[in-house]
C-alpha positions as CSV (number, residue, x, y, z in Angstrom):
1,M,10.9,18.1,-14.6
2,A,8.7,16.7,-11.8
3,E,9.8,13.2,-10.8
4,L,7.6,10.2,-11.2
5,R,8.7,7.5,-8.8
6,V,7.8,3.9,-9.2
7,P,4.6,3.3,-7.3
8,T,4.4,0.7,-4.6
9,L,2.2,-2.4,-5.1
10,Q,-0.7,-0.9,-3.2
11,H,-0.5,2.3,-5.1
12,L,-0.4,0.3,-8.4
13,A,-3.7,-1.3,-7.4
14,R,-5.3,1.9,-6.1
15,N,-4.4,3.9,-9.2
16,W,-5.4,1.2,-11.7
17,R,-8.0,2.3,-14.3
18,Q,-9.6,0.5,-17.3
19,Q,-7.6,2.7,-19.7
20,A,-3.9,3.6,-19.6
21,R,-4.5,7.3,-20.2
22,F,-6.6,7.5,-17.0
23,I,-3.8,5.8,-15.1
24,A,-1.3,8.3,-16.6
25,S,-3.5,11.2,-15.5
26,A,-3.8,9.9,-12.0
27,L,-0.1,9.4,-11.7
28,V,0.7,12.9,-13.1
29,R,-1.8,14.4,-10.6
30,L,0.0,12.7,-7.7
31,V,3.3,14.1,-8.9
32,E,2.0,17.6,-9.4
33,N,-0.1,17.6,-6.1
34,P,1.7,15.1,-3.8
35,P,0.2,14.2,-0.4
36,R,1.5,16.5,2.3
37,F,1.9,13.9,5.0
38,N,2.2,10.1,5.4
39,Y,1.0,7.5,7.9
40,N,4.5,6.4,9.0
41,P,3.8,7.5,12.7
42,L,1.0,4.9,12.8
43,Y,3.3,2.1,11.7
44,S,5.6,3.1,14.5
45,A,2.7,3.2,16.9
46,V,1.7,-0.3,16.0
47,R,5.2,-1.6,16.6
48,D,5.5,0.3,19.9
49,L,2.2,-1.2,21.1
50,L,2.7,-4.7,19.7
51,V,6.4,-5.3,20.0
52,L,7.7,-3.1,22.7
53,G,4.7,-3.0,24.9
54,V,4.7,0.8,25.2
55,P,1.7,2.0,27.1
56,Y,-1.1,3.3,24.9
57,D,-1.2,6.8,26.5
58,Q,2.5,7.1,26.0
59,V,2.2,6.3,22.3
60,L,-0.6,8.9,22.0
61,E,1.5,11.5,23.6
62,G,4.1,11.0,20.9
63,I,1.5,11.6,18.2
64,R,0.1,14.6,20.0
65,K,3.5,16.3,19.5
66,I,2.9,16.5,15.7
67,K,2.6,20.2,15.0
68,R,0.1,20.3,12.1
69,E,-3.3,20.0,13.7
70,S,-5.1,18.4,10.7
71,V,-2.4,15.7,10.5
72,R,-2.4,15.2,14.2
73,N,-6.1,14.8,14.4
74,N,-6.2,12.4,11.4
75,L,-3.7,10.1,13.1
76,L,-5.3,10.3,16.5
77,S,-8.6,9.2,14.9
78,V,-7.0,5.9,14.0
79,M,-5.3,5.1,17.3
80,P,-8.4,3.8,19.2
81,L,-9.1,1.4,16.4
82,I,-5.5,0.1,16.5
83,R,-5.6,-0.2,20.2
84,D,-8.9,-2.2,20.2
85,H,-7.8,-4.5,17.4
86,F,-4.6,-5.5,19.1
87,A,-5.8,-5.5,22.6
88,G,-4.9,-8.9,24.1
89,V,-2.6,-9.8,21.3
90,H,0.7,-11.0,22.7
91,P,2.9,-12.2,19.8
92,D,5.6,-14.7,20.4
93,F,7.7,-12.8,17.9
94,C,7.3,-9.8,15.5
95,Q,9.7,-8.9,12.8
96,A,10.1,-6.8,9.7
97,V,10.0,-8.3,6.2
98,D,12.5,-7.4,3.5
99,R,11.4,-5.4,0.6
100,R,10.5,-7.4,-2.5
101,Y,9.8,-6.4,-6.1
102,Y,7.0,-7.5,-8.5
103,P,7.8,-7.4,-12.2
104,V,5.0,-5.6,-13.9
105,G,6.5,-5.7,-17.4
106,R,8.8,-3.8,-19.7
107,G,11.5,-3.5,-16.9
108,L,9.1,-1.9,-14.4
109,M,9.7,-3.4,-11.0
110,V,7.2,-2.4,-8.4
111,P,8.3,-2.5,-4.7
112,F,6.4,-4.2,-2.0
113,E,7.5,-3.8,1.6
114,P,5.2,-5.5,4.2
115,P,5.1,-3.6,7.5
116,M,5.6,-6.7,9.7
117,I,4.7,-10.3,10.4
118,Y,4.1,-11.7,13.8
119,G,3.4,-15.1,15.3
120,V,1.0,-16.2,18.0
121,G,0.7,-19.9,19.1
122,G,2.4,-21.2,16.0
123,Q,0.2,-19.2,13.6
124,L,2.0,-16.6,11.4
125,Y,0.0,-13.3,10.8
126,F,0.6,-10.8,8.0
127,P,-1.5,-7.7,8.6
128,W,-1.7,-5.1,5.8
129,F,-2.7,-1.6,7.1
130,S,-4.8,0.5,4.8
131,F,-4.9,3.9,6.4
132,W,-6.6,5.8,3.6
133,R,-9.6,7.6,4.9
134,S,-11.4,7.5,1.6
135,N,-11.4,5.5,-1.6
136,P,-9.8,2.3,-0.1
137,L,-9.1,-0.7,-2.3
138,A,-12.3,-2.5,-3.3
139,D,-13.7,-4.8,-6.0
140,E,-11.3,-5.6,-8.8
141,R,-8.5,-3.3,-7.5
142,L,-8.6,-5.2,-4.2
143,S,-8.5,-8.5,-6.0
144,L,-5.5,-7.3,-8.0
145,F,-3.7,-6.3,-4.9
146,V,-4.4,-9.5,-3.0
147,T,-3.5,-11.6,-6.1
148,L,-0.1,-9.9,-6.5
149,V,0.7,-10.0,-2.8
150,E,-0.1,-13.7,-2.6
151,E,2.3,-14.3,-5.5
152,V,5.0,-12.4,-3.6
153,L,4.4,-14.3,-0.4
154,L,4.3,-17.6,-2.0
155,Q,7.9,-17.0,-3.2
156,D,9.0,-17.3,0.4
157,P,8.3,-20.7,2.0
158,D,8.5,-19.1,5.4
159,L,5.6,-16.8,4.6
160,E,3.3,-19.0,2.5
161,T,1.3,-20.2,5.5
162,A,0.8,-16.7,6.9
163,H,-2.7,-15.5,7.6
164,F,-2.9,-12.5,5.3
165,E,-5.5,-9.9,6.4
166,I,-6.2,-6.3,5.4
167,L,-7.0,-3.8,8.1
168,D,-9.1,-1.1,6.5
169,F,-9.4,2.1,8.5
170,S,-11.5,4.1,6.1
171,A,-14.7,6.1,6.8
172,A,-18.1,5.6,5.0
173,D,-18.0,9.3,3.9
174,S,-16.4,12.6,4.7
175,K,-18.6,13.3,7.7
176,S,-18.4,9.8,9.3
177,P,-15.8,8.6,11.7
178,R,-13.3,6.0,10.7
179,E,-14.2,2.3,11.3
180,L,-12.0,-0.8,11.2
181,T,-12.9,-3.5,8.8
182,V,-10.8,-6.6,8.9
183,I,-10.7,-8.3,5.5
184,S,-9.3,-11.8,5.2
185,A,-7.5,-12.3,2.0
186,R,-9.0,-15.8,1.8
187,D,-12.4,-14.2,1.1
188,I,-11.1,-12.0,-1.8
189,P,-11.5,-13.5,-5.4
190,R,-8.3,-13.8,-7.2
191,I,-7.6,-12.3,-10.7
192,E,-7.2,-15.0,-13.4
193,D,-3.8,-15.0,-15.1
194,T,-5.0,-13.6,-18.4
195,R,-6.8,-10.7,-16.8
196,K,-3.9,-10.1,-14.5
197,T,-1.5,-9.8,-17.4
198,E,-3.9,-7.5,-19.2
199,M,-4.3,-5.2,-16.1
200,L,-0.5,-5.0,-15.5
201,E,0.1,-4.2,-19.2
202,I,-2.4,-1.4,-19.0
203,F,-0.8,0.0,-15.8
204,A,2.7,-0.2,-17.3
205,E,1.4,1.7,-20.4
206,G,-0.1,4.3,-18.2
207,Y,3.1,4.7,-16.2
208,F,5.2,5.3,-19.3
209,Q,2.6,7.7,-20.6
210,A,2.9,9.6,-17.4
211,L,6.7,9.7,-17.7
212,E,6.3,11.2,-21.2
213,T,3.8,13.8,-20.0
214,L,6.0,14.9,-17.2
215,S,9.0,15.2,-19.5
216,G,7.0,17.5,-21.7
217,R,7.1,15.2,-24.7
218,T,4.2,13.6,-26.6
219,P,4.1,9.8,-25.9
220,P,5.0,7.7,-28.9
221,P,3.0,4.6,-29.8
222,S,3.5,1.8,-27.3
223,E,5.4,-0.4,-29.8
224,D,7.9,2.3,-30.5
225,R,8.7,3.2,-26.9
226,P,12.0,1.9,-25.5
227,P,12.0,-0.2,-22.4
228,H,12.5,1.5,-19.1
229,H,14.8,0.1,-16.4
230,P,14.2,1.9,-13.1
231,D,16.6,1.9,-10.2
232,P,15.4,-1.0,-8.0
233,D,16.2,1.2,-4.9
234,Q,14.0,4.0,-6.1
235,P,11.5,4.9,-3.3
236,S,7.8,4.6,-3.8
237,F,5.1,7.2,-3.5
238,P,4.5,8.3,0.1
239,G,1.6,6.8,1.9
240,F,-1.6,8.9,2.1
């Protein structure tokens, strides 16, 4: 049986649909046709530039060593945008943030692992990198993501004053180059509690339907399905 791993918080938001069956279909497709690469080299590039002060050309040289041409070119298309955004930024400190979990419901714990936080002149910054070329978070899905992340951040008094911004590196269409859009979380409408609960319940239902589909069994009615308790250390979907 193909394995359905617990999605990360951003994948929860991206794969959210109005009906659970559509969420289930999206999750099943991800398992059956998983992404063939991830954007981890770009996270490393940001840390090299911002934290270690590695020269830009040297960081590029590392990415140019990636063998698959399509992957290499995709990553290289993002690098100038990263360079320009962080040009002149000299953080007083930069550090990783421990993984956290958001309880979606019915025992489903969704992981959330911020890439980094950094401080400049007494202000704490929390950048979230959205490297998807197409179909970035928008509208209600973006509001859901920001709402959940804010709840996670507010659990930590050291992070509650951080300036939370989303760096969207998407392209307008398949023929256009990528552009960087910086979205301040302060400008994103939050999801009201009642609607948030409804959305999370729909996602949880879709997740368990996907589990049943991949196991080859017909999903029973929601009220008859036993709770699922995933391994909290189970990895999330790869970035794509």
